[in-house]
C-alpha positions as CSV (number, residue, x, y, z in Angstrom):
1,X,0.0,0.0,0.1
2,X,3.0,2.4,0.6
3,X,3.6,2.7,-3.2
4,X,0.0,3.7,-4.1
5,X,-1.2,5.7,-1.2
6,X,2.3,6.9,0.2
7,X,4.0,6.3,3.4
8,X,2.6,6.9,7.0
9,X,4.5,10.1,7.2
10,X,2.6,11.3,4.0
11,X,-0.6,10.8,6.0
12,X,0.3,13.3,8.6
13,X,-2.2,16.1,8.7
14,X,0.6,18.7,9.0
15,X,2.4,17.5,5.8
16,X,-1.0,17.1,3.9
17,X,-1.8,20.8,4.6
18,X,1.3,21.9,2.9
19,X,0.8,19.8,-0.3
20,X,-1.0,21.2,-3.4
21,X,-1.5,19.4,-6.6
22,X,-0.3,22.4,-8.8
23,X,0.3,26.0,-9.1
24,X,-2.6,28.3,-10.0
25,X,-2.9,31.3,-12.1
26,X,-3.8,35.0,-11.6
27,X,-6.7,35.4,-14.0
28,X,-7.7,39.0,-13.4
29,X,-6.7,42.2,-11.3
30,X,-9.1,44.8,-10.3
31,X,-8.7,48.0,-8.3
32,X,-11.5,50.0,-6.5
33,X,-10.4,53.9,-6.9
34,X,-13.0,55.0,-4.3
35,X,-15.8,54.0,-2.0
36,X,-18.7,52.7,-4.2
37,X,-16.8,53.5,-7.5
38,X,-16.8,50.8,-10.2
39,X,-13.9,48.5,-10.3
40,X,-11.2,49.0,-12.9
41,X,-9.6,45.9,-14.5
42,X,-5.9,46.2,-14.9
43,X,-3.2,44.1,-16.5
44,X,-0.6,44.7,-13.7
45,X,-0.4,46.5,-10.4
46,X,2.2,47.1,-7.6
47,X,1.4,45.4,-4.2
48,X,2.8,47.5,-1.4
49,X,3.7,45.8,1.9
50,X,1.3,46.5,4.8
51,X,-0.8,48.8,2.6
52,X,-2.5,47.4,-0.6
53,X,-2.6,47.6,-4.3
54,X,-1.6,50.9,-6.0
55,X,-4.8,52.6,-7.4
56,X,-7.0,50.8,-4.8
57,X,-8.8,52.7,-2.1
58,X,-7.4,50.3,0.5
59,X,-3.9,51.5,-0.3
60,X,-4.6,55.2,0.0
61,X,-4.7,55.6,3.8
62,X,-2.4,53.5,6.0
63,X,-3.9,51.6,8.8
64,X,-3.0,52.3,12.3
65,X,-2.6,48.7,13.1
66,X,0.7,47.0,13.1
67,X,1.1,45.2,9.9
68,X,-1.7,47.2,8.4
69,X,-5.5,46.1,7.8
70,X,-6.3,42.3,7.4
71,X,-8.0,43.5,4.2
72,X,-5.2,44.9,2.1
73,X,-6.1,42.6,-1.0
74,X,-9.2,40.7,-1.6
75,X,-9.2,37.4,-3.6
76,X,-11.8,35.4,-5.4
77,X,-11.6,31.9,-6.6
78,X,-12.4,31.8,-10.3
79,X,-13.9,28.3,-9.9
80,X,-16.6,29.9,-7.6
81,X,-18.0,32.1,-10.5
82,X,-20.2,29.4,-12.0
83,X,-21.4,28.5,-8.6
84,X,-22.3,32.0,-7.8
85,X,-24.1,32.5,-11.2
86,X,-26.1,29.4,-10.6
87,X,-27.2,30.6,-7.0
88,X,-27.9,34.1,-8.5
89,X,-30.0,32.5,-11.3
90,X,-27.7,34.2,-13.8
91,X,-25.9,32.8,-17.0
92,X,-22.6,34.1,-16.0
93,X,-21.1,36.6,-13.6
94,X,-18.8,39.6,-14.3
95,X,-16.0,39.1,-11.7
96,X,-15.6,42.8,-11.6
97,X,-19.0,43.3,-10.2
98,X,-18.0,41.2,-7.1
99,X,-15.5,43.9,-6.1
100,X,-12.5,41.6,-5.3
101,X,-9.0,42.6,-6.3
102,X,-7.5,39.3,-7.5
103,X,-9.2,36.6,-9.4
104,X,-7.2,33.3,-9.1
105,X,-7.8,29.8,-10.5
106,X,-6.2,26.4,-10.0
107,X,-5.2,26.7,-6.2
108,X,-7.7,26.4,-3.4
109,X,-7.7,29.7,-1.4
110,X,-9.5,28.1,1.4
111,X,-6.4,25.7,1.8
112,X,-4.1,28.7,1.8
113,X,-4.8,29.6,5.2
114,X,-2.7,27.4,7.6
115,X,-4.6,25.1,10.1
116,X,-1.6,25.4,12.4
117,X,-0.5,28.7,14.0
118,X,3.2,27.4,14.2
119,X,3.1,26.5,10.3
120,X,2.1,29.6,8.4
121,X,1.4,29.4,4.6
122,X,1.7,32.3,2.2
123,X,0.4,32.8,-1.3
124,X,3.2,33.5,-3.7
125,X,2.1,35.4,-6.8
126,X,4.6,35.6,-9.7
127,X,8.2,36.1,-8.7
128,X,8.0,38.7,-6.1
129,X,4.6,39.1,-4.3
130,X,3.7,37.2,-1.2
131,X,0.3,37.4,0.6
132,X,-0.7,36.1,4.0
133,X,-4.4,35.0,3.9
134,X,-6.3,36.6,6.9
135,X,-9.8,35.1,6.5
136,X,-12.8,34.8,4.6
137,X,-14.1,37.8,2.4
138,X,-17.8,37.9,3.4
139,X,-20.2,39.5,0.9
140,X,-21.8,42.9,1.6
141,X,-25.4,44.0,0.9
142,X,-24.0,45.6,-2.4
143,X,-24.1,42.1,-3.8
144,X,-28.0,42.6,-4.1
145,X,-27.3,45.5,-6.4
146,X,-24.6,43.7,-8.3
147,X,-26.2,40.3,-8.8
148,X,-30.1,41.1,-8.1
149,X,-32.4,39.6,-5.5
150,X,-30.6,36.9,-3.5
151,X,-27.2,38.1,-4.6
152,X,-26.0,38.4,-1.0
153,X,-26.9,34.8,-0.3
154,X,-25.5,33.6,-3.6
155,X,-22.1,34.9,-2.5
156,X,-22.2,33.5,1.0
157,X,-19.4,30.9,1.4
158,X,-18.0,31.8,-2.0
159,X,-16.9,35.4,-1.3
160,X,-13.2,34.5,-1.5
161,X,-10.4,35.6,1.0
162,X,-8.8,38.6,2.5
163,X,-5.0,39.0,2.7
164,X,-2.1,41.1,3.9
165,X,0.8,41.9,1.7
166,X,3.9,40.5,3.4
167,X,6.3,41.0,0.4
168,X,5.5,43.5,-2.3
169,X,6.3,43.7,-6.0
170,X,4.4,43.8,-9.3
171,X,1.5,41.5,-10.0
172,X,0.7,40.6,-13.6
173,X,-2.4,38.9,-15.1
174,X,-1.0,35.4,-15.9
175,X,1.4,35.1,-13.0
176,X,1.7,31.8,-11.3
177,X,0.0,31.4,-7.9
178,X,1.5,29.1,-5.3
179,X,0.7,28.2,-1.8
180,X,4.0,27.4,0.1
181,X,5.2,27.4,3.7
182,X,6.3,30.8,5.2
183,X,10.0,31.0,6.0
């Protein structure tokens, strides 16, 4: 059985939470220039440590908290888009209407948050940027405007994640996304 299913060491929960089948991809980048302003899709953006993304309202005013806000960047799982559309009774959903900064595919954002405090994980995007997932990105009442009646509930459980920027740099659409142990 060791050949097919791995060794007993492979079955350890700590090691399993650090193992991903493949890298993902950064599919889209959006910034929100001001409160209630439409999102703007961009091909690249600079991520600033403890602040946010250039051009996004979250980056404008620094947080008084050490390390900045827990919500410097918001992420959405691309694989959730058809699910949200189905729950909202829509054929498809414009990811920009959901007001998240980064749309990623191929890597499970829910698994990017470590189960163990002494074993933190980071989301590495491209060659430079590293994010620490800080929690779920719950939907707001604006989803009723964006998706129609029931839009808030269509997003519940599928709103994505919030993150802090721990290493800055340039993000580009098409960048690889990897979940790796923090060093």
